[in-house]
N, C-alpha and C positions, 0 to 999 in steps of 0.2 A: 504494500500500500504506500502511495506517495505521501510524504510528510511535507506539510505546508511551511514555508519560511516567509515570515513577515519582517520587513525591515523598516525601522523608523526613519523618517526623513523630515527635513525642515524647509527645504526649498527645492526648486527645479534643478539646482546644481548637484543635489544628492541622487537624482534619478538615474544618471548613467551608471554610476557605481553599483547601485542596487540591482538594476536590471542586468547589467553585464555579469554580475556575480551570481545571478540565478535566483533572485527573489521571486516568489510567487505573488506577493502582494506587498504594497507599501502602506505605511501608516503616517499620515501627515498631521503634524501639530505646529502651532505657532510657538513663540517664545514662552518659556516657563510652562510648557505643556498645555497651553490654552488653545482656543480655536484660532486657526490662521485667518488672515483677512482674505477677502474674496480675490484680490489681485494675485496674491501668492498662490492661492488654491488654483486659480485659472491657469497660471503659468505652469504649475506642475501637471495638471490634467491635460494640457495641450501636448505635452511631450511624453507622458507616461504610456507605456505599452502593456503594462500589467495592471490589475485592479488596484485602486487606491481607496482607503478608508480615511475619513477626516474626523478629527476630534471635535466634539461638541462640549465645550466647557468655557464659561465666561468668568469664573472666579476661581480662586485657589482652594475653595472648600469643596465638600461633597454635597452641598445643598444648592437649591435654587428657589426663586420666588416667581410669582405670577408674571410680572413684567419681563423678567429675564427668561422665563420659560417660553413666552411668546417670541422673544428674539431668537431663542435656540431653534424653535420650529422653523422660523423664517430662514435662518442660516442653513439648516439641514436641507430645506427645499432648494435653496440656491446651490449648495454643494452638489446635490444630486442632479440638478439641471445642468451644471457645468460638466458632469460626467463622473462624479464620485460613485464608486460601486457600493459603498456603505459608509456608516458613521460609527463613532465610538462615544459612549457616554456612560454615566453611572452615578446614582444619587443614593445617599443614606439619609435616614431620619435622625431626630434628636437622640434616639436611643442607640445610634450606631448600628442600625439594622438596615437592610436593603429597603429603600423607599419604593416599594412595589408599585404603588399607585402612580407616582410620577413617571417611573420608567415605563410602565404599561401605557400611560397616556401619550408619552412622547413616541414610543414605538408605534402606537396606533395612528399617530399623525403621519407616519411614514410607511404606508402599506407596501409590502414587497421589498422593502429596503433592509438588507441584513445589517446587523450591528454587533459591536463588541461592548461588553461591560468592562470598563477600564479598572485600574487597580484599586478602586475604592473597596473592592471585596476584601482586600488585605487589612482594612481598618475596622471591619465588622467585629463585634465582641463575640458573637456566636457563629463560627464559620459553618457549622453543620446546618444551622437554620438558614444562613445566608445562601448556601448552595441549594437548599430545598426551595427557597423563594425564587432563585434565578431560573431554576428548571421550569417554572411556570410562565415565564415571560415570552411573548410572541416575537418571532424574528431573530432572537438571540442565537448566535452560532459560535461565539468566542467569548471567553472571560480571561482578560489579562490579569493573571494572578501569580503571586510569588510565595504565598503562605505567611507573609509577614510584611508590615509596612517598611521594614528595613531590607527587604529583598530576599532573594533565594539563599544568600549567605546565611541567613537566620531561619528562613521559613521552608527550606527545601524538604526537610523530613516531614513536616506537617502536610505540605502540598502532595508529596509522594504518597503518604498514607491516605489522604483523601481520594486520590486517583485510584489507588489500589482497592479502596473500599466501596467506590461507586463509579461504575463504568459510564453512567450518564454524565457525571461531573467531569470525568477524564476526557470525554469526547468534546467538552466545551473548553477545556483548559488551554490557555495560550501563555505558557510560562515565558518570562522575559527578563525582568529586572535582576541584574547581576548573574544571569545564567552563565554557567561554566560548561565547557565541552564535556567534561567527565560526568556531568549530571544527565546529559541527554539520553544515553542508552537506557538508564534506569527509568526515566520518565516515559520514554517511548514504550518500554516493556509494560508499563502500567496502563497503556492505552491512550496516551497523549499523542495526537497526530498533527499538532501545529505548534510552532515556536516563534518567538519574537526576539529580535536583536536590535539594540539601540546603539549605545556607545561601543559595543563589541564590534560593530561594523566600521569603526572609524579609527584612523591612526592615532595612537596615544590615548585611546579610549576617551576622546574629548569631542564634544559637540562643536568645538572651534574648527575641527577638521571635517572635510566632506566625506560622505560614505565612500569607501574604497572597495573596488570590485574584488581585489584579492582577499580582503577580510571577509566579504560576503561569501565568496566562493569556498572558503575554508569551512564555513558553516553549512553551505549547500552540500559539499562532499561528505561532511559528517552525517547530515540527516539522510542522505542517500545511501549511506553504508549501513 
């Protein structure tokens, strides 16, 4: 079975390295992991040859309000109209549980558009309940998760145990933050079929450098093996 490789990008200058290295999908964010502006998104989508998902997030928390929610819906519709294959978002409530109502409402405004629940999952207090809630959401086909807000360096064991214990959760998992090559075989054996790389695809592991095709290719070869 082919394993999907998603590469995080920030601008159209990252596109050649991601595609030449063998990315199956790209994930576009703006600065600080927020939504990119429409000009930057359009520039990426004009040159991209593989599917692109775009971040829907207008503040650095995991919450939103009515006015902002309306802006998010409008942004999502514009991203899709420009050619985005999907979007990414994720909201928690005051109890640090998945805000099912808000996520369901936003997904419902985007019929037929696949989406990723971003790493807000790692900040939930009850991960088992969070995964049960996510399995109920329409259109969701990926959950960018690391098992801990501090990344896979801390959360790897918990994420692996969750995947081993629930094949439905494993099918949605998109591990990424601080992912190490040696973790991939074990996660894949647990049923995970998609992986995300961010700084791992850049020289010096820095977002100051553009995505490098050689770095991406090394991950492509690992997943294909």
